[in-house]
C-alpha positions as CSV (number, residue, x, y, z in Angstrom):
1,X,116.7,61.3,44.7
2,X,116.3,63.4,41.7
3,X,114.8,61.8,38.5
4,X,116.8,62.4,35.6
5,X,114.9,63.3,32.5
6,X,116.6,60.7,30.5
7,X,116.4,56.8,31.3
8,X,118.6,54.4,29.9
9,X,117.2,51.0,30.0
10,X,117.1,47.8,28.1
11,X,113.9,47.5,26.0
12,X,111.4,45.0,27.1
13,X,109.3,42.8,24.6
14,X,105.9,41.0,25.6
15,X,105.6,37.0,25.0
16,X,102.3,36.3,23.2
17,X,102.4,32.8,24.8
18,X,103.0,33.9,28.5
19,X,102.0,37.4,28.5
20,X,105.2,38.4,30.7
21,X,107.9,40.9,29.6
22,X,111.3,39.8,28.7
23,X,114.7,41.1,27.4
24,X,116.0,39.8,24.4
25,X,119.6,38.3,24.7
26,X,121.0,40.8,22.1
27,X,119.5,43.8,23.4
28,X,121.3,47.2,23.6
29,X,120.6,49.9,26.2
30,X,118.2,52.8,24.7
31,X,117.6,56.4,26.1
32,X,114.2,57.1,26.9
33,X,112.4,60.4,27.3
34,X,108.9,60.4,28.4
35,X,108.7,56.7,27.8
36,X,109.9,56.9,24.2
37,X,113.3,56.0,23.0
38,X,115.3,58.7,21.4
39,X,115.8,56.4,18.3
40,X,111.9,56.0,17.8
41,X,112.1,52.1,17.9
42,X,111.1,51.5,21.4
43,X,108.3,52.8,23.9
44,X,108.0,51.3,27.5
45,X,106.9,52.6,31.0
46,X,110.3,53.6,32.3
47,X,109.0,53.5,35.9
48,X,108.8,49.8,36.0
49,X,112.5,48.9,34.8
50,X,115.9,49.4,36.3
51,X,117.8,52.4,35.0
52,X,121.5,52.3,34.1
53,X,123.9,55.0,34.5
54,X,125.2,55.6,31.0
55,X,128.7,57.0,32.0
56,X,129.5,54.3,34.3
57,X,128.2,51.7,31.7
58,X,130.2,53.1,29.0
59,X,133.3,52.9,31.2
60,X,132.7,49.4,31.7
61,X,131.4,48.0,28.6
62,X,132.0,50.7,25.9
63,X,129.6,51.7,23.1
64,X,129.0,48.3,21.6
65,X,126.0,47.6,23.8
66,X,124.2,51.0,23.5
67,X,122.0,51.9,20.5
68,X,124.1,54.4,18.6
69,X,121.2,56.5,17.4
70,X,120.2,57.0,21.2
71,X,123.7,57.7,22.2
72,X,124.1,60.3,19.4
73,X,121.0,62.0,20.1
74,X,121.5,62.1,23.7
75,X,125.0,63.7,23.3
76,X,123.7,66.5,21.1
77,X,120.7,67.2,23.7
78,X,123.3,67.4,26.6
79,X,125.7,69.4,24.4
80,X,122.9,71.9,23.4
81,X,121.6,72.0,26.9
82,X,125.3,73.0,28.4
83,X,125.7,75.6,25.7
84,X,122.3,77.0,26.5
85,X,123.5,77.8,30.1
């Protein structure tokens, strides 16, 4: 399996009481590159959490559950990459 450069994941937060990671109920998918979100709001080790296929996710749920800033930057990066070929 080839690893994509971009990882679409829900951001995790660490509880001060239990020292466990959790996902907030209203969390949106963020795009991570090198463990940092494209919107610069989150960072996490993407090796330990589930990746989502963004195309399938958008078809099923729409853009309401995805960080708008990450999605905009991701689309620009993909567009620029395809133009450079």
